[in-house]
C-alpha positions as MATLAB code, in Angstrom:
seq = 'XXXXXXXXXXXXXXXXXXXXXXXXXXXXXXXXXXXXXXXXXXXXXXXXXXXXXXXXXXXXXXXXXXXXXXXXXXXXXXXXXXXXXXXXXXXXXXXXXXXXXXXXXXXXXXXXXXXXXXXXXXXXXXXXXXXXXXXXXXXXXXXXXXXXXXXXXXXXXXXXXXXXXXXXXXXXXXXXXXXXXXXXXXXXXXXXXXXXXXXXXXXXXXXXXXXXXXXXXXXXXXXXXXXXXXXXXXXXXXXXXXXXXXXXXXXXXXXXXXXXXXXXXXXXXXXXXXXXXXXXXXXXXXXXXXXXXXXXXXXXXXXXXXXXXXXXX';
ca = [
      -2.124   29.099   -0.240;
      -0.715   25.257   -0.476;
      -3.949   24.396    1.530;
      -6.563   26.271   -0.862;
      -4.958   24.136   -3.723;
      -5.160   21.048   -1.960;
      -8.992   21.539   -1.144;
      -9.769   23.056   -4.103;
      -7.927   19.557   -6.018;
      -9.768   17.235   -3.443;
     -13.254   18.914   -3.788;
     -12.895   18.849   -7.662;
     -12.265   15.063   -7.815;
     -15.572   14.851   -5.806;
     -17.807   16.528   -8.185;
     -16.120   15.009  -10.913;
     -17.101   11.883   -9.275;
     -20.327   12.995   -9.010;
     -20.509   14.008  -12.117;
     -20.087   11.049  -13.622;
     -21.756    8.741  -11.281;
     -19.335    6.067  -10.578;
     -17.959    4.751   -7.285;
     -16.683    7.011   -4.640;
     -15.489    7.020   -0.763;
     -14.590    9.910    1.169;
     -13.701    9.086    5.137;
     -12.297   10.669    8.138;
     -11.237    8.865   10.771;
      -8.239    8.004   13.203;
      -6.528    5.284   14.291;
      -4.184    4.976   17.577;
      -1.227    1.949   18.164;
       0.636    1.008   20.435;
       3.953   -1.451   20.013;
       7.144   -2.897   21.387;
       4.207   -4.711   23.160;
       6.468   -8.047   23.719;
       8.444   -5.450   26.280;
       5.163   -5.312   28.191;
       6.600   -5.981   31.280;
       9.156   -3.330   30.846;
       6.258   -0.565   30.577;
       9.057    2.116   29.780;
       9.794    0.021   26.531;
       6.140    0.671   25.033;
       5.364    3.083   22.336;
       2.263    5.313   21.140;
       1.286    6.814   17.935;
      -1.545    8.907   16.874;
      -2.880    8.839   12.732;
      -5.446   10.839   11.321;
      -5.904   10.594    8.172;
      -8.435   10.982    5.232;
      -8.809    8.713    2.372;
     -10.622    9.091   -1.389;
     -10.625    6.694   -3.764;
     -12.744    7.077   -7.270;
     -14.044    4.065   -9.946;
     -15.309    0.999  -10.327;
     -12.026   -1.499  -11.392;
     -14.620   -3.534  -12.971;
     -16.579   -0.975  -14.985;
     -14.647    2.320  -14.901;
     -11.379    2.529  -17.221;
      -9.497    5.473  -14.609;
      -9.320    4.871  -11.149;
      -7.940    6.638   -8.073;
      -7.121    6.173   -5.119;
      -5.345    9.113   -2.155;
      -4.906    9.102    1.546;
      -3.464   12.553    3.475;
      -2.570   11.618    7.003;
      -0.768   13.306   10.504;
       1.371   10.792   12.048;
       2.344   11.714   15.564;
       4.690    9.523   18.042;
       2.920   10.528   21.234;
       6.069   12.115   23.872;
       7.880   13.727   21.044;
       7.483   17.459   20.760;
       4.824   19.269   17.927;
       8.285   19.992   15.470;
       8.420   16.370   14.259;
       4.850   16.770   12.693;
       5.001   16.180    9.627;
       2.261   14.869    7.127;
       2.776   12.110    4.517;
       0.600   11.051    1.780;
      -0.227    8.452   -1.143;
      -1.751    8.773   -4.753;
      -2.575    6.038   -6.481;
      -3.835    6.033  -10.158;
      -4.373    3.864  -12.836;
      -5.826    3.122  -15.952;
      -6.890    0.172  -17.630;
      -7.008   -1.066  -21.292;
      -9.475   -3.716  -22.084;
      -9.315   -5.754  -25.273;
     -12.894   -6.650  -27.175;
     -12.034   -9.756  -28.106;
     -10.520  -11.486  -25.234;
     -10.207  -11.299  -21.420;
      -6.857  -10.142  -21.649;
      -5.952   -6.466  -20.792;
      -3.314   -3.805  -19.584;
      -3.338   -2.063  -16.472;
      -0.871    1.249  -16.080;
      -0.753    3.722  -13.528;
       0.963    5.758  -11.347;
       1.738    5.537   -7.460;
       3.571    8.267   -5.213;
       4.166    8.240   -1.895;
       5.514   10.967    1.041;
       6.858   10.513    4.433;
       9.705   10.582    6.368;
       9.767    7.303    8.154;
      12.467    5.987    5.542;
      16.771    6.778    5.223;
      17.406    9.103    4.187;
      14.482   11.381    6.209;
      11.910   12.397    4.029;
      11.298   10.562    0.502;
       9.219   11.084   -1.955;
       8.775    8.081   -4.067;
       7.154    7.714   -7.239;
       6.412    4.428   -9.621;
       4.830    4.474  -12.983;
       4.175    0.915  -14.251;
       3.077   -1.086  -16.982;
       1.481   -4.714  -16.790;
      -0.497   -7.084  -19.216;
      -2.439   -9.691  -18.146;
      -3.028  -11.889  -21.082;
      -4.738  -14.810  -19.025;
      -7.605  -13.852  -17.380;
     -10.051  -15.899  -15.584;
     -11.041  -13.536  -12.746;
     -13.717  -10.635  -12.345;
     -13.681   -7.884   -9.663;
     -16.661   -7.969   -7.295;
     -17.205   -5.313   -5.006;
     -19.026   -6.513   -1.920;
     -19.053   -3.496    0.177;
     -18.682    0.040   -1.782;
     -16.518    1.259    1.081;
     -14.268   -1.384    0.970;
     -12.052   -2.381   -1.855;
     -12.845   -5.164   -4.272;
     -12.404   -8.726   -4.300;
     -11.300  -11.161   -6.935;
     -13.118  -13.887   -7.913;
     -10.938  -16.418  -10.231;
      -7.291  -16.288  -11.029;
      -5.345  -13.694  -13.659;
      -1.772  -13.858  -14.695;
       0.642  -10.909  -15.819;
       3.644   -9.067  -16.415;
       5.212   -5.815  -16.840;
       7.342   -2.844  -16.027;
       8.031   -0.605  -13.396;
       9.707    2.581  -13.575;
      10.222    5.696  -11.298;
      12.561    7.932   -9.145;
      12.783    8.086   -5.566;
      13.898   11.781   -3.997;
      15.455   12.063   -0.536;
      16.092   14.273    2.298;
      13.754   16.667    0.613;
      13.560   19.533    3.434;
      16.732   18.076    4.952;
      20.121   19.702    5.094;
      22.038   17.438    3.117;
      21.309   17.414   -0.884;
      18.475   15.848   -2.356;
      19.479   12.117   -2.797;
      18.337   10.609   -6.308;
      17.388    7.200   -6.721;
      16.012    5.822  -10.341;
      14.748    2.433  -10.210;
      13.297   -0.154  -12.582;
      12.487   -3.533  -12.450;
      10.880   -6.343  -14.823;
       7.365   -7.864  -13.068;
       5.100  -10.790  -13.265;
       2.045  -10.566  -11.181;
      -0.588  -13.415  -10.104;
      -3.961  -12.435   -8.488;
      -6.219  -14.690   -7.412;
      -9.504  -14.924   -5.087;
     -12.662  -17.511   -4.645;
     -15.664  -17.042   -2.804;
     -15.727  -19.508    0.016;
     -19.151  -18.881    1.002;
     -21.416  -16.257    1.323;
     -19.717  -14.078    3.180;
     -16.240  -15.195    3.164;
     -13.644  -14.586    0.591;
      -9.889  -15.909    0.196;
      -7.443  -14.101   -1.825;
      -3.993  -13.717   -2.899;
      -1.617  -11.627   -4.572;
       1.667  -12.219   -5.701;
       4.567   -9.967   -7.333;
       8.366  -10.979   -8.531;
      10.459   -8.822   -9.531;
      13.298  -10.401  -11.563;
      15.146   -8.343  -11.893;
      15.207   -5.013  -10.311;
      17.703   -2.322  -11.029;
      18.530    0.999   -8.782;
      20.942    3.795   -9.916;
      22.290    6.428   -7.413;
      22.671    9.802   -9.175;
      25.044   11.164   -6.382;
      27.397    8.554   -6.160;
      27.165    7.084   -9.352;
      26.799    3.833   -8.576;
      24.484    0.783   -9.372;
      22.875   -2.433   -7.941;
      20.520   -5.200   -9.339;
      19.039   -7.553   -7.419;
      15.815  -10.084   -6.981;
      12.343   -8.907   -4.925;
       9.313  -11.072   -4.442;
       6.435  -10.271   -2.325;
       3.047  -12.375   -1.029;
       0.228  -11.206    0.480;
      -2.736  -14.022    1.265;
      -5.821  -12.685    2.720;
      -9.174  -14.101    4.527;
     -12.038  -11.763    5.191;
     -15.580  -12.360    6.247;
     -18.205   -9.570    4.890;
     -20.692   -9.345    7.122;
     -23.604   -6.349    6.721;
     -22.751   -4.607    9.945;
     -19.605   -6.961   10.913;
     -16.328   -7.694    9.272;
     -13.316   -9.633   10.281;
     -10.213   -9.764    8.237;
      -6.945  -11.942    8.539;
      -3.955  -12.197    6.792;
       0.095  -12.645    5.906;
       2.324  -10.495    3.770;
       5.875  -11.862    3.621;
       8.948  -10.375    1.098;
      11.895  -11.994   -0.010;
      14.654   -9.823   -1.025;
      18.299  -10.655   -2.819;
      20.380   -7.550   -2.928;
      23.330   -6.461   -4.873;
      23.586   -9.848   -7.352;
      25.115   -7.754   -9.841;
      26.790   -3.865   -9.125;
      29.479   -1.522  -10.221;
      32.103   -3.756   -8.206;
      30.807   -7.191  -10.033;
      28.959  -10.133  -10.378;
      27.941  -11.797   -6.496;
      30.212   -9.357   -4.980;
      28.842   -8.595   -1.654;
      24.902  -10.390   -2.189;
      22.908  -11.183    0.743;
      19.219  -11.778    0.870;
      16.989  -11.314    4.004;
      13.153  -11.683    4.662;
      10.484  -10.512    6.459;
       6.969  -11.081    7.461;
       4.167   -9.851    9.432;
       0.630  -12.157   10.221;
      -2.033   -9.574   10.773;
      -5.840   -9.666   11.900;
      -8.852   -6.847   12.304;
     -12.342   -6.871   13.481;
     -14.552   -3.944   12.061;
     -17.761   -2.939   13.385;
     -20.186   -0.154   11.328;
     -22.108    1.613   14.737;
     -24.461    3.665   12.377;
     -24.380    3.142    8.517;
     -21.408    5.477    7.825;
     -19.396    5.418   11.235;
     -17.308    2.213   11.438;
     -15.008    1.105   14.228;
     -12.488   -1.238   14.266;
      -9.134   -3.225   16.133;
      -6.457   -5.202   15.025;
      -3.149   -6.797   15.542;
       0.244   -7.122   13.866;
       2.785   -9.225   14.343;
       6.315   -9.200   12.045;
       9.539  -10.986   12.306;
      12.370  -11.324    9.788;
      15.910  -13.128    8.871;
      17.509  -13.143   12.074;
      14.217  -12.321   14.585;
      10.593  -13.767   14.396;
       9.755  -11.578   17.474;
      10.682   -8.242   16.027;
       7.484   -6.472   16.501;
       4.034   -6.764   18.075;
       1.497   -3.862   17.316;
      -1.846   -3.328   18.677;
      -4.147   -0.633   17.398;
      -7.438    0.981   17.254;
      -9.451    3.020   15.606;
     -12.719    4.758   13.593;
     -13.058    5.705   10.382;
     -16.467    7.698    9.040;
     -17.713    8.064    5.345;
     -19.053   11.244    4.042;
     -19.429    9.313    0.829;
];
């Protein structure tokens, strides 16, 4: 019954997109990866996983008020039992409120994810947001409708995040609920360096962000910042991407025990690159590599992956 409902919702979304003749993509794909590659001499340390997935996105950010993104996948670590299989998924809805007298606008929406990768085991994370961009000297450009938009120019904004995360959804312990909220500053920038090369940057700062744990009635305030930078080559059939993601977290600046009691900071980063090629118009093959590091260790993980993706829409 649940499968029928999910399929019906997906079909309804696709038909709605067709009715309004807006941009939409529906694709089915799979990638496989190998990690712990820094321990290649020790082949027993290598691990492999497979990830079949279905993706759907609807709407043109530059033209439509409402945009949607959805993904459902089934991660599997090779060698684990089939009883470990559990689907993960993500959903993002965004609604843009435009100003008739200026370039300023408001973005509001909801993001939701479910997976078993976090601690506690099964987590359903939900965040609603409202951002106002009073300074906007940028526009979205779709070089290829099958990919996300690029930003040409720069914009600054600020707003609020608020939501709740639910842990241990399907495990023995009682459900763990964490309510969270934050003041957020945003900066998005991008530039077209040539006919096919794009540079992008996205900065997000939470100042401050708070979390309240309902079960034990504790809370914490801290600061988070995230920076993503990327460079893309967008050919008609061949694409290449590379970039860096970095984050800095200052945790427990203020808790129920007082100010700066147990405060600590952490940072991590990821360097990544990917090559993609459309064998035919709707079939894409890709391969990439990711290198991550964190405070206290500059060689945490090295991952390589290959995959293919077929676009139905």
